[in-house]
Every structure is written in C-alpha cells, then in structure tokens.
LUMDOFI-350153 format. One line per 3 residues: number of its first residue (from 1); for each residue z, y, x of C-alpha. Coordinates in nm, 4 decimals. Example, Ala and Ser with C-alpha at 12.3 -4.5 7.8 and 13.67 -1.06 7.14 Angstrom:
REM LUMDOFI-350153
1> 0.7800:-0.4500:1.2300 | 0.7140:-0.1060:1.3670
This chain:
REM LUMDOFI-350153
1> 5.5554:-0.4076:-6.2106 | 5.2515:-0.4957:-5.9342 | 5.1895:-0.0680:-5.9611
4> 5.5587:-0.0626:-5.8667 | 5.5975:-0.3090:-5.5772 | 5.2846:-0.1409:-5.4442
7> 5.3822:0.1942:-5.4289 | 5.8178:0.0985:-5.2992 | 5.5639:-0.0953:-4.9994
10> 5.3406:0.1725:-4.9302 | 5.7231:0.4665:-4.9428 | 5.8501:0.2560:-4.6852
13> 5.5534:0.2395:-4.4789 | 5.5706:0.6154:-4.4825 | 5.8927:0.6369:-4.3891
16> 5.8884:0.3989:-4.1135 | 5.5767:0.5861:-4.0327 | 5.7696:0.9616:-4.0281
19> 6.0335:0.8119:-3.8758 | 5.8283:0.6418:-3.5778 | 5.6817:1.0092:-3.4958
22> 6.0080:1.1365:-3.5269 | 6.1425:0.9213:-3.2794 | 5.8036:1.0457:-3.0391
25> 5.8307:1.3984:-3.1269 | 6.2349:1.3817:-2.9905 | 6.1024:1.1200:-2.6638
28> 5.8228:1.3844:-2.5399 | 6.0457:1.7039:-2.5966 | 6.3448:1.4783:-2.3713
31> 6.0868:1.3742:-2.1163 | 5.8750:1.7020:-2.0918 | 6.2513:1.8935:-2.0345
34> 6.2862:1.6326:-1.7711 | 5.9962:1.6979:-1.6009 | 5.9401:2.0281:-1.5564
37> 6.3202:2.0280:-1.4716 | 6.3060:1.8129:-1.1640 | 5.9379:1.9701:-1.1160
40> 6.0076:2.2930:-1.1246 | 5.6266:2.4069:-1.2077 | 5.6191:2.8037:-1.2394
43> 5.8258:2.9126:-1.5797 | 6.0184:2.6307:-1.7679 | 5.8823:2.7613:-2.1165
46> 5.5093:2.7081:-2.0144 | 5.5667:2.3951:-1.8135 | 5.8216:2.2503:-2.0592
49> 5.5103:2.2898:-2.3361 | 5.2110:2.1607:-2.1340 | 5.4107:1.8328:-2.0483
52> 5.5587:1.7847:-2.3967 | 5.2193:1.8196:-2.5170 | 5.0502:1.5723:-2.2899
55> 5.3370:1.3306:-2.3178 | 5.3178:1.3969:-2.7259 | 4.9768:1.3815:-2.7492
58> 4.9320:1.0247:-2.5252 | 5.2394:0.8736:-2.7541 | 5.0620:0.9121:-3.0613
61> 4.7127:0.7654:-2.9294 | 4.9208:0.4594:-2.8032 | 5.1078:0.4920:-3.1584
64> 4.7971:0.4641:-3.3739 | 4.6155:0.1794:-3.1303 | 4.9564:-0.0438:-3.1778
67> 4.9083:-0.0189:-3.5132 | 4.5802:-0.0789:-3.5841 | 4.5854:-0.3154:-3.3870
70> 4.8789:-0.5230:-3.5538 | 5.2174:-0.3785:-3.4956 | 5.3883:-0.6397:-3.2492
73> 5.6996:-0.5973:-3.1703 | 5.6074:-0.7588:-2.8408 | 5.2906:-0.5039:-2.8245
76> 5.5208:-0.2774:-2.8648 | 5.7375:-0.3303:-2.5723 | 5.4663:-0.3455:-2.3565
79> 5.3434:-0.0384:-2.3808 | 5.6229:0.1606:-2.4012 | 5.7578:0.0126:-2.0624
82> 5.3765:0.0676:-1.9286 | 5.3690:0.4003:-2.0528 | 5.7754:0.5090:-1.9559
85> 5.7139:0.3459:-1.6094 | 5.4103:0.4958:-1.5023 | 5.5894:0.8137:-1.6414
88> 5.8525:0.7827:-1.3331 | 5.6688:0.7170:-1.1354 | 5.4120:1.0252:-1.2040
91> 5.7672:1.2023:-1.1758 | 5.9361:1.0065:-0.8497 | 5.5958:1.1270:-0.6768
94> 5.5329:1.4240:-0.7423 | 5.9074:1.5383:-0.6474 | 5.9853:1.2998:-0.4150
97> 5.6790:1.3063:-0.1408 | 5.6799:1.6539:-0.0550 | 6.1053:1.5830:0.0365
100> 6.0670:1.2001:0.1962 | 5.6417:1.2096:0.2776 | 5.5185:1.3088:0.6026
103> 5.4276:1.6882:0.6988 | 5.0527:1.6305:0.5569 | 4.8957:1.8749:0.3093
106> 4.8456:1.5788:0.0671 | 5.2084:1.4294:0.0446 | 5.3546:1.8342:0.0423
109> 5.1510:1.8405:-0.2515 | 5.3056:1.5121:-0.4351 | 4.9771:1.3089:-0.4041
112> 4.9864:0.9250:-0.3014 | 4.5883:0.9457:-0.2129 | 4.4376:1.1559:-0.0141
115> 4.1041:1.1872:-0.2513 | 4.2588:1.2238:-0.5585 | 4.4127:1.5835:-0.3856
118> 4.0950:1.7211:-0.2585 | 3.9263:1.6621:-0.5702 | 4.2330:1.7868:-0.7478
121> 4.2535:2.1151:-0.5597 | 3.8333:2.1610:-0.6573 | 3.9202:2.0836:-1.0006
124> 4.1963:2.4330:-0.9833 | 3.9312:2.6119:-0.8085 | 3.6766:2.5299:-1.1325
127> 3.9617:2.6203:-1.3906 | 4.0570:2.9250:-1.2281 | 3.6464:3.0753:-1.1922
130> 3.4291:3.2026:-1.4910 | 3.2202:2.9217:-1.4145 | 3.1654:2.6767:-1.7074
133> 3.2885:2.3172:-1.6746 | 2.9824:2.1522:-1.6893 | 2.9529:2.2421:-1.3101
136> 3.0976:1.9843:-1.2180 | 2.8209:1.7764:-1.2857 | 2.6174:1.9710:-1.0880
139> 2.6148:1.7869:-0.7930 | 2.8173:2.0382:-0.5596 | 3.1228:1.8907:-0.5393
142> 3.1360:1.6176:-0.2805 | 3.5117:1.4917:-0.3619 | 3.3433:1.3505:-0.7089
145> 2.9760:1.2680:-0.6555 | 2.9998:1.1976:-1.0235 | 3.1761:1.4769:-1.1767
148> 3.3670:1.3404:-1.4852 | 3.7053:1.2754:-1.3330 | 3.6303:1.6875:-1.2362
151> 3.5603:1.7849:-1.5480 | 3.8403:1.6174:-1.7010 | 4.0925:1.7669:-1.4586
154> 3.9186:2.1326:-1.4614 | 3.9245:2.1262:-1.8735 | 4.2976:2.0014:-1.8940
157> 4.4104:2.3084:-1.6274 | 4.1777:2.5807:-1.7759 | 4.3221:2.4886:-2.1701
160> 4.7197:2.3920:-2.1636 | 4.8074:2.5167:-1.7548 | 4.6187:2.8041:-1.7016
163> 4.9501:2.9985:-1.5425 | 5.0021:2.7657:-1.2216 | 4.8581:2.4657:-1.0761
166> 5.0239:2.1242:-1.1923 | 4.8554:1.8376:-1.0737 | 5.0590:1.5776:-1.2707
169> 4.9592:1.6791:-1.5681 | 4.6190:1.4595:-1.5006 | 4.9226:1.1823:-1.4110
172> 5.0397:1.2267:-1.7251 | 4.6327:1.1467:-1.8976 | 4.5924:0.8541:-1.6439
175> 4.9619:0.6692:-1.7826 | 4.8372:0.7117:-2.0841 | 4.4435:0.5753:-2.0774
178> 4.6347:0.2858:-1.8690 | 4.8854:0.2216:-2.1336 | 4.6596:0.2255:-2.3986
181> 4.4310:-0.0965:-2.2040 | 4.7011:-0.2906:-2.3110 | 4.6523:-0.3076:-2.7393
184> 4.2845:-0.3732:-2.6837 | 4.3276:-0.6526:-2.4005 | 4.5627:-0.8231:-2.6369
187> 4.4200:-0.7804:-2.9658 | 4.0935:-0.9434:-2.7560 | 4.2173:-1.1827:-2.6731
190> 4.4014:-1.2980:-3.0387 | 4.2537:-1.6269:-3.1715 | 4.0649:-1.7118:-2.8348
193> 4.3848:-1.8035:-2.5977 | 4.7661:-1.9160:-2.7124 | 5.0504:-1.6498:-2.7675
196> 5.2584:-1.7339:-2.4339 | 4.8772:-1.6276:-2.2499 | 4.8226:-1.3528:-2.4277
199> 5.2042:-1.2202:-2.3215 | 5.1135:-1.3322:-1.9975 | 4.8207:-1.1232:-1.9385
202> 5.0104:-0.8457:-2.1618 | 5.2943:-0.7866:-1.9597 | 5.1359:-0.8755:-1.6014
205> 4.8812:-0.5675:-1.6780 | 5.1942:-0.3316:-1.8322 | 5.3631:-0.4213:-1.4812
208> 5.1465:-0.5175:-1.2335 | 5.2885:-0.2916:-0.8862 | 4.9143:-0.1547:-0.7862
211> 4.8651:-0.0723:-1.1945 | 5.1743:0.1031:-1.1570 | 4.9984:0.3079:-0.8284
214> 4.6795:0.3569:-0.9648 | 4.8216:0.5172:-1.3460 | 5.0193:0.7165:-1.2365
217> 4.7768:0.8848:-1.0096 | 4.5113:1.1629:-1.0441 | 4.2488:0.8609:-1.0200
220> 3.9497:0.7239:-1.1682 | 4.0348:0.3960:-1.2313 | 4.2887:0.4213:-1.4918
223> 3.9893:0.5501:-1.7253 | 3.7870:0.2296:-1.5239 | 4.0265:-0.0139:-1.6518
226> 4.0862:0.1543:-2.0060 | 3.6807:0.1831:-2.0717 | 3.6367:-0.1760:-2.0151
229> 3.8615:-0.3559:-2.2113 | 3.7777:-0.1209:-2.4719 | 3.4316:-0.2714:-2.3851
232> 3.5399:-0.6347:-2.3231 | 3.7087:-0.5936:-2.7258 | 3.4063:-0.4646:-2.8685
235> 3.1889:-0.7857:-2.7166 | 3.4460:-1.0340:-2.8209 | 3.4459:-0.8628:-3.2206
238> 3.1098:-0.8266:-3.2158 | 3.0569:-1.2265:-3.1601 | 3.3614:-1.2811:-3.4488
241> 3.3384:-0.9981:-3.7008 | 2.9776:-0.9463:-3.7056 | 3.1028:-0.5400:-3.7679
244> 2.8260:-0.3611:-3.5769 | 2.9350:-0.0335:-3.7692 | 3.2253:-0.0398:-3.5698
247> 3.1889:-0.2081:-3.2857 | 2.8212:-0.1517:-3.1339 | 2.9228:0.2566:-3.1302
250> 3.2475:0.1924:-2.9554 | 3.0595:-0.0320:-2.6786 | 2.7802:0.2381:-2.6457
253> 3.0465:0.5006:-2.6422 | 3.2179:0.3483:-2.3878 | 2.9390:0.2355:-2.1629
256> 2.8037:0.6229:-2.2259 | 3.1447:0.7615:-2.1068 | 3.2131:0.4637:-1.8184
259> 2.8538:0.6610:-1.6256 | 3.0568:0.9694:-1.6104 | 3.3111:0.8356:-1.4131
262> 3.0433:0.5590:-1.1614 | 2.7596:0.4600:-1.2295 | 2.7976:0.2196:-0.9480
265> 3.1217:0.0692:-1.1869 | 2.9149:0.1163:-1.5204 | 2.6159:-0.1053:-1.4351
268> 2.7972:-0.4571:-1.3066 | 3.0241:-0.3581:-1.5815 | 2.7217:-0.3725:-1.8318
271> 2.6560:-0.6669:-1.7427 | 2.9009:-0.8743:-1.7387 | 2.9527:-0.7811:-2.1280
274> 2.6405:-0.8923:-2.1975 | 2.6342:-1.2017:-1.9142 | 2.9214:-1.2683:-2.1580
277> 2.7593:-1.2206:-2.5284 | 2.4844:-1.5034:-2.3815 | 2.7411:-1.7565:-2.2293
280> 2.8644:-1.7696:-2.6022 | 2.5508:-1.7711:-2.8196 | 2.3753:-2.0267:-2.5741
283> 2.6199:-2.3167:-2.6470 | 2.4433:-2.2661:-3.0496 | 2.0660:-2.1925:-2.8620
286> 1.9292:-2.5727:-2.9302 | 1.5951:-2.4942:-2.7704 | 1.5950:-2.6144:-2.3226
289> 1.3434:-2.3530:-2.2727 | 1.4591:-2.0756:-2.4305 | 1.8375:-2.0479:-2.2236
292> 1.6234:-2.1561:-1.9460 | 1.3881:-1.8712:-1.9319 | 1.7199:-1.6185:-2.0294
295> 1.8300:-1.7573:-1.7356 | 1.5985:-1.7154:-1.5270 | 1.5577:-1.3329:-1.6446
298> 1.9496:-1.3234:-1.5998 | 1.8943:-1.3675:-1.2199 | 1.6081:-1.2439:-1.1478
301> 1.7767:-0.8607:-1.2772 | 2.0664:-0.9658:-1.0375 | 1.8468:-0.9790:-0.7295
304> 1.6836:-0.6858:-0.8227 | 2.0255:-0.4776:-0.8691 | 2.1012:-0.6096:-0.5358
307> 1.7448:-0.5722:-0.3746 | 1.7464:-0.1686:-0.5220 | 2.1442:-0.1114:-0.4023
310> 2.0741:-0.3313:-0.0527 | 2.0455:-0.0646:0.1748 | 2.3224:0.0868:0.0548
313> 2.5494:-0.1746:0.0369 | 2.4840:-0.3069:0.4266 | 2.5561:0.0617:0.5306
316> 2.8638:0.0761:0.3142 | 2.9701:-0.2320:0.4434 | 2.8864:-0.1776:0.8421
319> 3.0665:0.1688:0.8046 | 3.4186:-0.0351:0.6153 | 3.4263:-0.2800:0.8886
322> 3.3413:-0.0338:1.2148 | 3.6611:0.1656:1.0255 | 3.8431:-0.1200:0.9528
325> 3.8445:-0.2441:1.3439 | 3.8876:0.1422:1.4593 | 4.1977:0.1730:1.2570
328> 4.3741:-0.1490:1.3688 | 4.3736:-0.1964:1.7624 | 4.5201:-0.6076:1.6738
331> 4.2715:-0.6548:1.4449 | 3.9779:-0.5608:1.7529 | 4.1801:-0.7566:1.9734
334> 4.1499:-1.0357:1.7855 | 3.7825:-1.0337:1.7358 | 3.6887:-1.0099:2.0530
337> 3.8102:-1.4152:2.0931 | 3.5852:-1.4501:1.7831 | 3.1818:-1.5610:1.7923
340> 2.9577:-1.1728:1.6709 | 2.9057:-1.4142:1.3175 | 3.2655:-1.4964:1.2301
343> 3.3315:-1.0917:1.2177 | 3.2389:-1.0077:0.8731 | 3.4898:-1.3358:0.7408
346> 3.7270:-1.2479:0.9489 | 3.7334:-0.8485:0.7636 | 3.6872:-1.0285:0.4819
349> 3.9984:-1.2994:0.4996 | 4.2023:-0.9776:0.5998 | 4.0431:-0.7716:0.3080
352> 4.1769:-1.0700:0.0559 | 4.5523:-1.0247:0.2128 | 4.5800:-0.6696:0.1685
355> 4.8033:-0.5148:0.1806 | 5.0098:-0.7766:0.3348 | 5.3770:-0.8019:0.2725
358> 5.5456:-0.8974:0.6216 | 5.3526:-0.6184:0.7197 | 5.5036:-0.3909:0.4798
361> 5.8657:-0.5312:0.5518 | 5.8116:-0.4989:0.9204 | 5.6188:-0.1768:0.9968
364> 5.8412:0.1658:1.0396 | 5.8273:0.4406:0.7768 | 5.9927:0.7107:0.5542
367> 6.1765:0.4897:0.2662 | 5.9626:0.6065:0.0372 | 5.6490:0.4391:0.1626
370> 5.8356:0.1574:0.3385 | 5.8906:0.1231:-0.0599 | 5.5653:0.1565:-0.1548
373> 5.4299:-0.1027:0.0433 | 5.6337:-0.3693:-0.0363 | 5.6397:-0.2972:-0.4255
376> 5.2528:-0.3449:-0.3998 | 5.2638:-0.6289:-0.1699 | 5.5035:-0.7960:-0.3543
379> 5.2519:-0.7185:-0.6777 | 4.9791:-0.9024:-0.4853 | 5.1177:-1.2036:-0.3367
382> 5.2725:-1.3038:-0.6792 | 4.9411:-1.3135:-0.8459 | 4.7154:-1.4407:-0.5565
385> 4.8748:-1.8076:-0.5669 | 4.7984:-1.7503:-0.9680 | 4.4469:-1.6840:-0.9130
388> 4.3955:-1.9338:-0.6569 | 4.5694:-2.1876:-0.8827 | 4.3661:-2.1221:-1.1517
391> 4.0082:-2.1221:-0.9761 | 4.0701:-2.4582:-0.9031 | 4.2388:-2.5676:-1.2127
394> 3.9544:-2.4181:-1.5073 | 3.7327:-2.7401:-1.3956 | 3.9242:-2.9688:-1.5361
397> 3.9515:-2.8132:-1.8857 | 3.7993:-2.9619:-2.1698 | 3.4845:-2.8217:-2.2431
400> 3.5329:-2.6178:-2.4961 | 3.4568:-2.2170:-2.5635 | 3.7380:-2.1061:-2.4407
403> 3.6620:-2.3528:-2.0783 | 3.3395:-2.1346:-2.0617 | 3.4609:-1.7983:-2.1394
406> 3.7444:-1.9047:-1.8445 | 3.5104:-2.0153:-1.6130 | 3.3159:-1.6647:-1.6525
409> 3.5686:-1.4513:-1.6331 | 3.6963:-1.5758:-1.3457 | 3.4424:-1.6279:-1.0869
412> 3.3501:-1.2809:-1.1850 | 3.7618:-1.2092:-1.0967 | 3.6680:-1.4109:-0.7371
415> 3.3509:-1.2545:-0.7087 | 3.4712:-0.8608:-0.7578 | 3.7846:-0.9342:-0.5029
418> 3.5565:-1.0551:-0.2236 | 3.3183:-0.7430:-0.3212 | 3.6161:-0.5731:-0.2882
421> 3.7229:-0.6882:0.0261 | 3.4011:-0.6384:0.1643 | 3.3537:-0.3184:0.0407
424> 3.6908:-0.1426:0.2185 | 3.7707:-0.3909:0.5087 | 4.0710:-0.4280:0.5708
427> 4.2083:-0.0835:0.4216 | 4.5301:-0.1501:0.2977 | 4.4483:0.1347:0.0189
430> 4.0930:0.1128:-0.0580 | 4.0618:-0.2762:-0.0929 | 4.3609:-0.2991:-0.3443
433> 4.2143:-0.0190:-0.5467 | 3.9261:-0.1284:-0.5846 | 4.0061:-0.4736:-0.6837
436> 4.2516:-0.3718:-0.9169 | 3.9825:-0.2490:-1.1460 | 3.9350:-0.5558:-1.2724
439> 4.3202:-0.6265:-1.3539 | 4.2774:-0.6840:-1.7390 | 4.1082:-0.9719:-1.6173
442> 4.3250:-1.0980:-1.3558 | 4.6356:-1.0448:-1.5738 | 4.4494:-1.3220:-1.7990
445> 4.3036:-1.5944:-1.5230 | 4.6916:-1.5235:-1.4057 | 4.8401:-1.5275:-1.7648
448> 4.6916:-1.8428:-1.8290 | 4.7437:-1.9962:-1.5105 | 5.1128:-1.9560:-1.5645
451> 5.1022:-2.1328:-1.9501 | 4.8859:-2.4018:-1.8520 | 5.1146:-2.5009:-1.5515
454> 5.4578:-2.4613:-1.7981 | 5.2891:-2.7215:-2.0703 | 5.1008:-2.9733:-1.8566
457> 5.4299:-2.9587:-1.6418 | 5.1264:-2.9219:-1.3536 | 5.2588:-2.8980:-1.0109
460> 5.0195:-2.7922:-0.8198 | 5.0783:-2.4113:-0.9162 | 5.4298:-2.4782:-0.7359
463> 5.2236:-2.5820:-0.3870 | 5.0022:-2.2900:-0.4400 | 5.3084:-2.1128:-0.3953
466> 5.4626:-2.3313:-0.0909 | 5.1530:-2.2347:0.0613 | 5.1399:-1.8645:0.0548
469> 5.5224:-1.9150:0.1409 | 5.4175:-2.1193:0.4475 | 5.2036:-1.8190:0.5369
472> 5.4474:-1.5730:0.4477 | 5.7248:-1.7376:0.6996 | 5.4782:-1.7309:0.9775
475> 5.3483:-1.3662:0.9630 | 5.7114:-1.2382:0.8416 | 5.8029:-1.3819:1.2281
478> 5.4720:-1.2821:1.3683 | 5.5166:-0.9092:1.2343 | 5.8692:-0.8250:1.3093
481> 5.7806:-0.9801:1.6822 | 5.5899:-0.7219:1.7243 | 5.8207:-0.4575:1.6381
484> 6.1123:-0.6156:1.8518 | 6.0538:-0.7898:2.1656 | 6.3224:-0.9491:2.2064
487> 6.2088:-1.2261:1.9140 | 6.0205:-1.5048:2.0150 | 5.6726:-1.4908:1.9732
490> 5.2940:-1.7440:1.8736 | 5.0413:-1.6896:1.9947 | 4.8398:-1.5591:1.6992
493> 4.5696:-1.8659:1.7168 | 4.8183:-2.1057:1.7356 | 4.9944:-1.9659:1.4707
496> 4.6508:-1.9642:1.2437 | 4.6596:-2.3570:1.3089 | 5.0113:-2.3963:1.2549
499> 4.9710:-2.2681:0.9225 | 4.6770:-2.4414:0.8577 | 4.7936:-2.7931:0.9419
502> 5.1162:-2.7059:0.7254 | 4.9616:-2.5882:0.4509 | 4.6924:-2.8957:0.4499
505> 4.9837:-3.1088:0.5068 | 5.0942:-2.9523:0.0913 | 4.7885:-3.0257:-0.0250
508> 4.7416:-3.3175:0.1343 | 5.0810:-3.4474:0.0110 | 5.0061:-3.3492:-0.3373
511> 4.7486:-3.5347:-0.3795 | 4.8388:-3.8312:-0.2678 | 5.1651:-3.8167:-0.4491
514> 4.9525:-3.7719:-0.8084 | 4.7361:-4.0713:-0.6837 | 5.0259:-4.2576:-0.6530
517> 5.1693:-4.1727:-1.0009 | 4.8236:-4.2334:-1.1814 | 4.8548:-4.5578:-1.0363
520> 5.1451:-4.6284:-1.1169 | 5.1207:-4.5068:-1.4415 | 4.7718:-4.6978:-1.5227
523> 4.9815:-5.0278:-1.3955 | 5.2479:-4.9668:-1.6465 | 4.9961:-4.9042:-1.9502
526> 4.8156:-5.2356:-1.8483
C-alpha cells in the first residue's frame, strides 16, 4: 500500500515537472520569436533560434534552482517577474535607443553603457577571428582588463550567433544571472530571518530599478551579484549544515569565477565572507586571547590590503573627483565657496545622493532617457531612507546572532556605498552601478527594516521618509528654477541651511514625542 502511494506521488511529480517544462518551452518559443521580430537581427530563423535557445536554457537553470530551493510559490513569482521584466528591458533598449536616443554610436547600437558597447565590439571581433577565446585574458584588450566578460561574450557569439552581431543575446544571459541570485538569497535567509523579511528582500532584489537596468545590459555586475549571493549562501550553509562536500567546492568555484571578472571585487568579497564566518564562530569561543588574536589579524589584513591598494585608490579618487567637478559647472561653483578640506566630503555626499531625483525630473532629455533617469532615481530614493533607518535601529535589537549578522551586513553596505561614492564621485551612472553590486545585502537590510518598523509600529521609519521628503521638496523647486528662470529661487547654501533646520526639527520633535510617551507609560504602570 505504501509502495503504491509512493509510486503515485512520484508519477504526479513527474507530470508536474513535464507540465512546467512544457510551459517553459512554449514561453521561450514565444519570447524568442518576439525578440527576433522586434529587433530584426539578420535572418529570422537563426535569430529566432538563438534567442529561443538562450531564453530556454536560462529558464531551465532558473527552474532547476527553484525546485532545489524549496519550490515555494512566492519565490516562483519573484523569479518569473524578475526575469520577464529584464527581458522586456533588453528588447526595449535594443529597439528604442537607436530610434529615440541620442545620435551616438553606442545608443544607435542599442547600448545604455558605453564601456559595454566597446567591449562587445571587441568580443565580436574576437569571435569572428581564428584566435582562441583565451586570448581575451591576454591583457591586450583595454575594454576588459580581466577578460572574463569578454571571453563569455566572444564564446556566445562564436557558438550560437556566428552569422550576425546580436549583442542583446548577452543581455539575456545577464538577465538570467541576475534572476538566479534570488533563490540563493531566499534560501540563505531561511531560518535566520522571518518570512516577511525574506519576502521584502526577495522582491527588492527582483524589482529594484538599478538592478533591472544592470540585469538587462551587457555588464559584469549581474555576475558579481550572482557569485556573491552564491558565496553568501554557501557560507551560511557551511556553518549550519556542515555539508563540506557540497558547500566548500561551490564556494571555491564561485570565488574563482569572481576572479575571472575582477580580482578587485573578488578580494574584498571573499574577505567579507570569511569575516561572516568568524563573527558567527566567535560567539562560541570562550578564550578571550583567541578572539583578540583573530581580530588583530583581521585588522592587520585590512590595513595591509589598504596599503597595497593605496596608490591606486588615491589616483582613482583624485581623478574621479576631478571628472565630477569638470562635468558639472554647478558643482565647481559651489566647491569654490568651501574650504579645500571640505571638497571631498561634499563630493562624497553628492555621490550618495546620485542619481538625484529632482534633477532627473527637471533636466531636459529625450523621453527615453528622461524616463530612465526618473525610474532609477525613484528606486534609490525609495531604498535610501530604509538604509538610513536600519543603520540606527539595528543597535536597539536584543543581543543575538541575528543582531551580529545585521550589524555586519549594514556596516558593510554603508561602507560600500561610501566607497562607491568616493570611487565614482558624483557621477550619476558609475556611482550607482558600483553601489548596486551589494544589492542582495541592501535588499536584506531594507527588508528587515520594513518588517521591523511594521512589527514594532516604529515611527522612525516615517520620520526618515519625511526628512527625505523635505530634501526632495526643496531640491525639486531648486532644480526646476534652473530650467525655468521665472520661478523664484533660493540661494544654494541658504536652502541647505533650511533643509538641515527642518530635518533637525523632525528628528528632535520625534525624539521628544517618544520621550514624553515613555514617561506617560511609566507613570501609568506605576
């Protein structure tokens, strides 16, 4: 009887899998046909087949990951939405930029990012040549000093699209890679955080605008995010399940793959993962001298890495700050009124605020760029108050393992935000792009913040949003007055003073309100 029941259950599972595979195959056929019809790249059949093949293979990988990670319905919706919305953006940019963008070579070829345009041209040249793909790692291609992305693109062109240049095929792979990070984050958080936190984190990772943009372009960042999330998952599973035979090879393979794309990203990320393991282990160590010794080694290691990279960092920061100043006469004008030692902090804060939502709304541009600018800025200004809120609220949690992990993650997120802002200055493209590499942890921090505020009925999240609203209200009027001179306009530093004063009143008023409320509760209890 039990054997019959098991056989029936197994048959039902097989039928379910076959039904799912049929849906995936039909959907991939439809998507492949639509992409070829819209983009009209070469002859229909080769273009249709290559698009169908990559969409189908990516979908199969995503489906396998979904089944392995628990087959939860919420996760299926996240992954489906994430992959489809990125494919829509892939087709939209490849079709729309040549028609609606600026008359520049990258945009006429359907590229949002110029460096991706130059690298893909080199990849196509390598694919058409008789040179081995490994030549991508020779260092002769300045567009990709590491070679990993160049080699991947050249391989795809050579194997599945030798007849004509179809750069949007690489975007399909990027969309799949970005989507594949979702089940790894979802599974990594299971058992450590609440279902609500996991839902918020998953949906933020799936639909965050900058993540959608990067996941629909020919960039390395989707692969950084995927490999980082896999390493994060394997680190947690290594600690909890002790399955060294699975997690250790996965961690090593992911770390090695990361080096192919960028060793400057690989080194700090691997260091962060090892730090996670130590933070988790240290609570079980009773001998104080061991903790002191390990923390000393960690601090010395960080100092050594910073010293080894100091010349490169100094050169990069100096150059990017100079570029920011040169590109914006308004920034240069305001810097001239500040002491020299405040120049870099000003650029740093300006970088954190990029892409500036009021500027995106007010600046004239073709509608495709105007819409993209507002879309990206809305995403960041939705996430920013949540990240500010959790930076303050996490310290009030009861001491436990979750608190230690959250503190580490939030500090790493804000540290990376500052590094990205310093690395790219006030640039509205490179700065958010570097920042988004840590999107999985940003999503986790923000997801926990929303869940915590709703559970505790904490008004400080609302106050953080009000402070941001004050900033946006003043700067929206200020930016529009730049393009419409008939509008009244405040002097810049007077406006900054009013923003700081208004914000401090919100914070002080909130603190006094909470303090008075605690006194009333204490008096009633007594």
